[in-house]
C-alpha positions in Angstrom: 251.2 166.1 105.0 252.6 162.6 104.4 256.4 162.5 104.5 258.7 159.9 103.1 261.9 159.1 105.0 264.8 157.6 103.0 267.9 156.2 104.6 271.3 155.7 103.0 274.3 154.4 104.8 277.0 154.1 102.1 278.6 157.3 103.5 279.7 155.5 106.6 280.6 152.1 105.3 284.0 151.0 106.5 284.2 153.9 109.0 283.1 151.7 112.0 280.0 153.8 112.7 276.4 152.7 113.0 274.1 155.7 112.3 271.2 156.3 114.6 268.6 157.1 112.0 265.9 157.5 114.6 268.0 160.3 116.2 268.5 161.9 112.8 264.7 161.8 112.2 264.2 163.5 115.6 266.6 166.3 114.8 264.9 167.0 111.4 261.4 166.7 113.0 262.3 169.3 115.6 263.7 171.7 113.0 260.5 171.3 111.0 258.4 172.0 114.1 260.4 175.0 115.2 260.7 176.8 111.8 257.7 177.9 109.8 257.9 177.2 106.1 260.4 174.3 106.1 259.2 171.9 103.3 262.0 169.3 102.8 265.3 168.3 104.3 268.2 166.2 103.3 271.4 165.1 105.1 274.1 164.2 102.6 277.8 163.4 102.5 279.8 166.4 101.1 280.2 164.5 97.8 276.5 164.6 97.3 275.4 161.1 98.4 272.2 161.3 100.5 272.4 159.8 103.9 268.9 160.6 105.2 266.0 162.6 103.9 262.6 163.9 104.9 261.1 165.0 101.6 257.9 165.1 99.7 257.3 162.6 96.9 258.0 165.3 94.3 261.5 166.0 95.7 264.4 163.8 94.6 267.0 163.6 97.4 269.7 162.5 94.9 269.3 165.7 92.9 269.0 167.9 95.9 272.1 166.4 97.5 274.2 166.7 94.3 273.2 170.4 93.8 273.8 171.2 97.5 277.3 169.6 97.4 278.2 171.6 94.3 276.8 174.8 96.0 278.7 174.1 99.2 282.0 173.3 97.3 281.9 176.6 95.4 281.0 178.6 98.5 283.8 176.9 100.5 286.3 177.9 97.8 284.9 181.5 97.8 285.2 181.8 101.5 288.8 180.5 101.4 289.9 182.6 98.5 288.5 185.8 100.0 290.0 185.1 103.4 286.6 185.1 105.1 287.3 182.0 107.2 285.5 178.7 107.3 282.1 178.4 105.5 279.1 177.7 107.6 276.2 178.0 105.3 274.8 179.3 102.0 271.2 180.4 101.2 269.7 180.5 97.7 266.9 183.0 97.5 264.4 182.0 94.8 261.1 183.6 93.7 259.1 180.8 95.4 261.3 179.8 98.3 264.7 179.1 99.6 267.4 176.4 99.7 269.8 176.7 102.6 272.9 174.5 102.8 274.7 174.0 106.0 278.2 172.5 106.4 278.4 169.7 108.9 282.2 169.6 109.4 284.0 168.7 106.2 282.2 165.4 105.6 278.5 166.2 105.4 275.9 168.8 104.8 272.3 169.6 105.6 269.9 171.0 103.0 266.7 172.7 104.1 264.2 173.7 101.4 261.5 176.2 102.3 258.5 177.8 100.7 258.1 181.6 100.4 256.8 181.7 104.0 260.0 180.4 105.4 261.1 182.2 108.5 264.7 182.6 107.5 265.8 184.3 110.7 264.4 181.5 112.8 266.0 178.9 110.5 269.4 180.5 110.9 268.9 180.6 114.7 267.6 177.0 115.0 270.0 175.2 112.6 273.4 175.6 114.2 272.7 173.5 117.2 270.9 170.9 115.0 273.9 170.7 112.7 276.2 170.3 115.7 274.1 167.4 117.0 273.9 165.8 113.5 277.7 166.1 113.2 278.0 164.2 116.5 275.7 161.4 115.2 277.7 161.1 112.0 281.2 161.2 113.5 282.9 157.8 113.7 
């Protein structure tokens, strides 16, 4: 399947950081290869601005980023209010697939969309080291 890669760097303007977009692409490619059912991925700032995406033409990274940021914000508040500690991830279970949102520190997030065949257990296992490496790539 043909994939489109989009790059946005407004997130890091003025922070003295040049993003290695090739390294981000490698991380997303590895995740896609290691987890059955992953269809689309977006790395975004926590305010919903896309930084980098690997999505099909029918998926708008701007919409996905905004939804994921709202989802993550509400989930972070829920974790704090209930005393459950620091939020790591949320997963939306839908009739035809999944949307998993992973916090990358306080400044960014990773959205992974998957079809109904997504291996969710494998995704949960594979994603933590990926988000750690992405966090390192994004940290000024």
